[in-house]
Every structure is written in structure tokens, then in C-alpha cells.
C-alpha positions in Angstrom: 20.5 25.6 18.8 17.1 26.9 17.7 14.2 25.0 19.4 12.4 22.6 17.1 9.0 24.4 17.6 10.5 27.6 16.2 12.1 25.7 13.3 8.7 24.2 12.5 7.0 27.6 12.6 9.7 29.0 10.3 9.3 26.1 7.9 5.5 26.3 7.8 5.8 30.0 7.3 8.3 29.4 4.4 6.1 26.8 2.8 3.1 29.1 3.1 4.8 31.4 0.7 5.2 28.6 -1.9 2.5 28.2 -4.5 1.2 24.7 -4.0 -1.6 24.6 -6.5 -1.7 20.9 -7.3 -1.0 20.5 -11.0 -4.5 19.3 -12.0 -3.4 19.1 -15.7 -0.7 16.6 -14.7 -3.2 14.6 -12.5 -5.5 14.4 -15.5 -2.6 13.2 -17.6 -1.8 10.4 -15.1 -5.4 9.3 -14.7 -5.9 9.0 -18.5 -3.1 6.4 -18.5 -5.0 3.1 -17.8 -2.2 1.8 -15.6 -3.9 -1.2 -13.9 -1.3 -3.3 -12.1 -1.4 -6.2 -14.6 -0.9 -3.9 -17.6 2.7 -3.1 -17.0 3.3 -1.3 -20.4 0.7 1.2 -19.3 2.3 1.4 -15.8 5.6 2.1 -17.6 3.9 4.9 -19.4 2.9 6.4 -16.1 6.4 6.1 -14.8 7.7 7.8 -17.9 5.2 10.6 -17.5 6.2 11.2 -13.9 9.9 11.1 -14.8 9.5 13.7 -17.5 7.4 15.9 -15.2 10.0 15.8 -12.4 13.1 16.1 -14.5 11.8 19.4 -16.1 11.7 20.8 -12.5 15.2 19.7 -11.5 14.4 16.5 -9.6 17.0 13.8 -10.0 15.4 10.7 -11.5 16.6 7.1 -12.0 14.7 4.3 -13.7 15.3 0.7 -12.9 14.0 -2.1 -15.2 13.1 -5.5 -13.9 13.7 -8.7 -16.0 10.0 -8.7 -17.1 10.2 -5.2 -18.4 8.6 -3.4 -15.6 10.0 0.1 -14.9 10.4 1.6 -11.4 11.1 5.3 -10.8 13.2 6.7 -8.0 13.1 10.5 -7.8 15.3 12.4 -5.3 16.5 15.8 -4.3 20.1 14.6 -3.9 22.2 12.1 -5.9 22.4 8.5 -4.6 20.3 5.6 -3.7 20.2 6.4 0.0 18.4 9.5 1.3 17.6 10.7 4.8 13.9 10.3 4.0 12.1 7.9 1.6 8.6 8.6 0.3 6.5 5.8 -1.1 3.6 6.0 -3.5 2.4 3.9 -6.4 1.3 4.6 -10.0 -0.6 1.3 -10.6 -4.3 1.2 -10.0 -7.1 -1.4 -9.9 -9.0 -1.7 -13.2 -11.6 1.0 -13.9 -15.2 0.3 -13.1 -16.0 1.6 -16.6 -13.8 3.0 -19.4 -14.8 6.6 -18.9 -13.3 6.4 -15.4 -9.9 6.9 -16.9 -10.5 10.6 -17.0 -10.8 13.3 -14.3 -14.2 14.9 -13.8 -15.5 17.2 -11.1 -18.6 16.6 -8.9 -19.6 18.7 -5.9 -16.1 20.1 -5.5 -14.5 16.6 -5.8 -12.2 15.3 -8.4 -13.4 11.9 -9.6 -11.6 9.2 -11.6 -9.8 5.9 -11.3 -6.7 6.3 -9.1 -7.3 9.9 -8.0 -7.5 8.7 -4.4 -5.4 5.5 -4.7 -2.8 6.7 -5.4 -2.2 9.1 -8.2 -3.4 12.2 -6.3 -0.8 11.3 -3.7 1.8 10.9 -6.5 1.0 14.5 -7.6 1.3 15.7 -4.0 4.7 14.0 -3.6 5.8 15.4 -6.9 5.0 18.9 -5.8 6.9 18.2 -2.6 10.1 17.1 -4.4 9.9 20.0 -6.7 9.6 22.5 -3.8 12.7 20.9 -2.1 15.0 21.2 -5.2 18.0 23.4 -4.2 17.5 23.0 -0.5 19.5 20.9 2.0 16.7 18.3 2.3 17.6 14.8 1.4 14.4 13.1 0.2 13.7 10.4 -2.3 10.5 8.7 -3.5 10.0 5.2 -4.9 7.0 5.1 -7.2 5.7 1.5 -7.0 4.3 -0.4 -10.0 2.3 -3.2 -8.3 1.1 -2.0 -4.9 -2.5 -3.2 -5.7 -1.2 -6.8 -6.2 1.5 -7.2 -3.5 4.1 -4.5 -3.7 6.8 -6.8 -5.0 8.3 -4.1 -7.2 8.9 -1.7 -4.3 10.4 -4.6 -2.3 12.7 -5.3 -5.2 13.8 -1.6 -5.3 14.6 -1.7 -1.5 16.1 -5.2 -1.1 17.7 -5.9 -4.4 18.6 -2.5 -5.8 19.5 -0.8 -2.5 17.2 2.3 -2.4 17.0 2.8 1.3 16.3 5.5 3.9 18.8 6.7 6.5 16.1 8.1 8.9 12.5 7.4 8.0 9.9 6.1 5.5 6.7 8.0 4.7 4.1 6.0 2.7 1.6 8.4 1.2 -1.3 5.9 0.7 -3.5 6.0 3.8 -6.0 8.1 5.7 -6.0 11.9 5.5 -5.0 14.1 8.4 -3.8 11.1 10.4 -0.4 9.5 11.2 -0.8 5.7 10.9 2.1 4.0 12.7 1.1 0.3 12.1 -0.5 -1.9 9.5 -1.4 -5.5 9.6 0.6 -8.2 7.7 -1.0 -10.3 5.0 -0.7 -14.0 4.4 -2.5 -15.8 1.6 -2.6 -19.6 1.9 -3.9 -22.2 -0.6 -5.2 -25.5 0.7 -5.7 -28.1 -2.0 -7.6 -31.3 -1.1 -7.4 -34.2 -3.6 -9.7 -37.2 -3.7 -11.3 -39.5 -6.3 -14.0 -38.2 -8.6 -17.2 -39.9 -9.4 -20.9 -39.7 -10.0 -23.1 -38.1 -7.3 -25.5 -41.0 -7.4 -22.8 -43.4 -6.2 -20.8 -41.3 -3.7 -19.5 -44.4 -1.9 -17.4 -45.2 -4.9 -15.6 -41.8 -4.6 -13.2 -40.2 -2.2 -15.1 -37.0 -1.4 -12.6 -34.1 -1.3 -15.3 -31.5 -0.6 -16.4 -33.0 2.6 -12.8 -33.5 3.8 -12.0 -29.9 3.0 -15.2 -28.6 4.8 -14.5 -30.6 7.9 -11.0 -29.3 8.1 -12.1 -25.7 7.7 -14.7 -26.0 10.4 -12.0 -27.3 12.8 -9.7 -24.5 11.7 -12.4 -21.8 12.1 -13.3 -23.0 15.6 -9.7 -23.2 16.8 -8.7 -19.9 15.3 -11.7 -18.1 16.8 -10.9 -19.7 20.2 -7.3 -18.5 20.1 -7.9 -15.1 18.6 -11.3 -13.6 19.6 -12.0 -10.4 17.8 -11.5 -7.3 20.1 -13.6 -4.2 19.7 -10.9 -2.3 17.8 -10.4 -5.3 15.5 -6.6 -5.1 16.1 -6.1 -8.9 16.1 -5.1 -11.7 13.8 -8.1 -12.0 11.5 -8.6 -15.1 9.3 -11.0 -15.1 6.4 -11.7 -17.6 3.6 -11.8 -15.8 0.2 -12.0 -18.4 -2.6 -13.3 -21.9 -2.9 -13.1 -23.7 -6.2 -13.2 -27.2 -7.7 -12.4 -28.7 -11.1 -15.4 -28.6 -13.4 -18.9 -27.3 -12.8 -21.1 -30.4 -13.4 -23.8 -30.6 -10.7 -23.8 -34.4 -10.7 -20.1 -35.0 -10.4 -18.0 -35.3 -7.3 -14.7 -33.5 -8.1 -11.3 -34.9 -7.4 -9.7 -31.5 -6.5 -11.1 -28.8 -4.3 -9.1 -25.7 -3.3 -9.6 -23.2 -0.5 -7.8 -19.8 -0.3 -7.4 -18.3 3.2 -6.5 -14.6 3.9 -4.9 -13.8 7.2 -4.4 -10.2 8.4 -2.1 -10.3 11.3 -0.6 -8.0 14.0 2.0 -10.6 15.0 4.8 -12.0 12.8 4.5 -15.4 14.4 0.8 -15.7 13.2 2.2 -16.8 9.8 3.8 -20.0 11.2 0.8 -20.6 13.5 -1.7 -20.7 10.6 0.5 -22.9 8.4 0.9 -25.3 11.2 -2.8 -25.5 11.9 -3.6 -26.0 8.2 -1.2 -28.9 8.0 -2.6 -30.5 11.1 -6.4 -30.0 10.5 -6.6 -30.4 6.7 -5.5 -34.1 6.8 -3.9 -35.1 3.5 -4.1 -31.6 1.9 -1.4 -29.7 0.1 -0.7 -26.4 1.9 1.3 -23.6 0.3 1.9 -19.9 0.8 0.7 -17.8 -2.1 1.8 -14.4 -0.8 3.1 -12.9 2.4 4.0 -9.5 3.8 4.9 -8.9 7.5 3.1 -6.5 9.8 4.7 -3.1 10.0 4.8 -1.3 13.4 6.5 1.9 14.5 6.5 3.4 18.0 4.2 6.5 17.9 6.5 8.1 20.6 9.5 8.0 18.2 10.9 11.6 18.1 10.7 11.8 14.3 7.1 10.6 14.3 6.2 13.2 17.0 7.9 16.0 15.1 6.0 15.0 11.9 2.7 15.1 13.8 3.6 18.5 15.2 4.3 19.8 11.8 1.0 18.4 10.4 -0.9 20.0 13.3 0.7 23.3 12.7 -0.2 23.1 9.0 -3.8 21.9 9.5 -4.4 24.3 12.5 -5.5 21.5 14.8 -4.6 18.2 16.4 -3.6 15.3 14.2 -4.5 11.8 15.6 -2.4 8.6 15.5 -3.9 5.5 14.1 -3.4 2.0 12.8 -4.4 0.4 9.4 -6.2 -2.8 8.9 -5.4 -2.8 5.2 -1.9 -3.2 3.6 0.3 -0.6 1.8 3.8 -0.6 0.5 4.9 0.1 4.1 5.4 -3.7 4.1 8.3 -3.3 1.7 10.4 -1.3 4.2 10.3 -3.6 7.3 13.9 -4.7 6.8 15.2 -1.1 6.8 14.8 -0.8 10.6 13.7 2.9 10.5 10.4 4.4 11.7 7.7 4.0 9.0 4.4 6.0 8.9 1.5 6.0 6.6 -0.2 9.2 5.5 -2.7 10.1 2.8 -4.5 12.7 0.7 -8.2 13.6 1.2 -10.0 10.9 -0.7 -12.8 8.3 -0.7 -14.4 5.5 -2.7 -11.1 3.8 -3.6 -11.5 0.9 -6.0 -15.1 1.9 -6.5 -17.1 3.6 -9.2 -17.0 7.0 -7.5 -13.4 7.3 -6.4 -12.5 10.9 -5.5 -9.9 13.3 -4.1 -9.7 17.1 -3.6 -7.3 19.7 -4.8 -7.0 21.1 -1.3 -6.1 17.7 0.2 -3.2 17.3 -2.2 -2.0 20.8 -1.5 -2.1 20.3 2.3 0.0 17.1 2.0 2.6 18.8 -0.1 2.6 21.7 2.3 3.2 19.7 5.5 5.7 17.3 3.9 7.7 20.2 2.6 7.7 21.9 6.0 8.7 18.7 7.8 11.6 18.0 5.5 12.9 21.5 5.6 12.7 21.6 9.4 14.6 18.3 9.6 17.4 19.5 7.2 18.3 22.5 9.3 
């Protein structure tokens, strides 16, 4: 059997002969579709555009429609819901900072526009990869998510309910450039609602002050959580943060009956979920505690043979070492935890995600398509 290092070299050499010029016209077409997560008719337009682009180039496409009308696209090199490798990207974006951001412009060699870095540039790179693999032995599919920015429930639906699954590995293209991320934190959002008795601020003794009760509970929770989980230098720990505090009404002289606190936990341990819920119920006496959203942490052994071979292919393509890392933020890697296969997070060259000057580069998209194609070809031999 031919040594893997030789196979990688042959695959990289083969992919070097493929013209990878990222289709900038198609990127512009995608960015001009204002597919913010909540506007699912526009996200559907982006799905339709991607489907048309891929089908013209011989990629097998399947569209699944949820009960609420959202469309999800699965594109693959071979028939069937199961493929050796599953790629994951997303066509939804956060709303633009200004209307003109729904267009691609160039500045200092960078391509600017809403979603170019998160995650439409990656979608173009993945599309080029799938097109390059048509007619080969590679078994590769991609789920194009519709709501990654608001929880990734659509990708989870594709995996858990519709059965689109990997046999060997998941590669999420929605992270740092020129790095293999093998872990990301889980996310838990908790709402704590404290109810009391409203009244006039001049006679607080006649009211049941829900604000003070909530604040006292939070101080206890803050102290206890920080005692249990001191923040290490690399920040790879269970991090708890309050994100929203709101009450009924805005009158400055009225004590509200209802006050709510939203907590956001980014965790490295699955058991952190139950720990936080238990503490909230114990320390916020009399409060209603409910889970708003949850996704588990995702961790893969960086020594896994597939992961090591991917890193070797990337290093060969880039001409230098590719580091391993871990992500503090969440991606749709969370949707594949139940699949039981190694899951890594990759990315195009980009910056300013969610901001007014979001950017990517043509070279970065080309490099991702090049090393992904080389890796899949080497794994199919």
C-alpha cells in the first residue's frame, strides 16, 4: 500500500493543477441576498441560489423543508444521506450594519460585505470543493445551515430528524483560518424570573421587592461560581455571564412585580449544565428557572489519525506548520455531537465578523478549497 505521505503529495499535486479561482461573481450574488437568520424567505433564496450553482456543475442536491417553510440544502458527490465526510457551513447571516453592506466591495485587497467572512465565503470555498470532487471516488456531503447565528437548530434537524450523517468525520468550515480547532465550548442560556408585588417607590414596605431578591440571588451565584471555577489563563473553563436584565414597565417611581435575568454559560464540561440549573434553583429563592437554549460542548482528540492526516494535508498546502486550537465561541459543530465521529472546525481568511467591516480574501477561499480537495482525494484512495 502506498504510504500516506506520498498519497498526500500526489493529491496536493493534483489539486494544484485545478483552477480554484473562487467564483467572486457567485460570492457577490450570495451577499446581495439579505439572508439574516430571522428572514427565512431570504435564507431560502440563498439556498436556492446555492442549489442552482452546484447542480449546474454536477453536484447532487437535495432540499428538505421544515414545517415552518425553512429550506435546508444537502449537497453531495455521491447519492445518499450518509457520506464518508460531512462538511458544514451556513447561509444565514446576522443583519447588516447598514443596507449597503449587502454588497461586496474591495478595500486594500480585502473583500468586504455582510457574511463574506461568516459564512458565505466559506460556502463558496465548500462549493468549489464539491465541484472539484465530482466524478472522483470521494464521498463528501455538505449541510448548508439556515440558522447558525441563532442556535443551529436547522442543522440539528437535518442530522437528528432527517438522517444526514457522516461515516468518518465532520468538518465545520466556520472558524479560524490556517488552524485545526478540535474543541468548542457548549452554550447554555438560562432565564431566571423573580416575581413579587408591585408598588410605589415612596412606600417600598408595602411591596414585595423582586429586584432586590433577584440581585441578592445573583451575588450569591456569582461568588459561588467564581469560587468553583476560577478563570485560567487560557480561559478554557466554564464561564458564566449575565447578558440581559429586564423588568415590566419603565416608570422610575414604580417597584416592578416581575424582574428577569438571562444568564449565558459557555462550558467545557457537559455536567456544567445541571450544575448551573441546580445552583439557580437553590440561590434564587422563589424564582422560576428555565432553559432557553442549550448546545453541548464538542471535543475531538487532536491525536485522532484522521485529524492528524488533515493537518498534514493543510501543512503541505500552506507550506508550513498548521497549529491545533480550541474555540471559545459556538458553531454548528454542536449539531454533530451525537454522530460519534471526529469533528473539527476550520475557516477561511477573514475578520470583522458581525461588524461594519467584515472581510475575507479570495486567496483564503482558494486555499481552503485546495486543501479540502486534496484531503478528500487522499482519503478516497
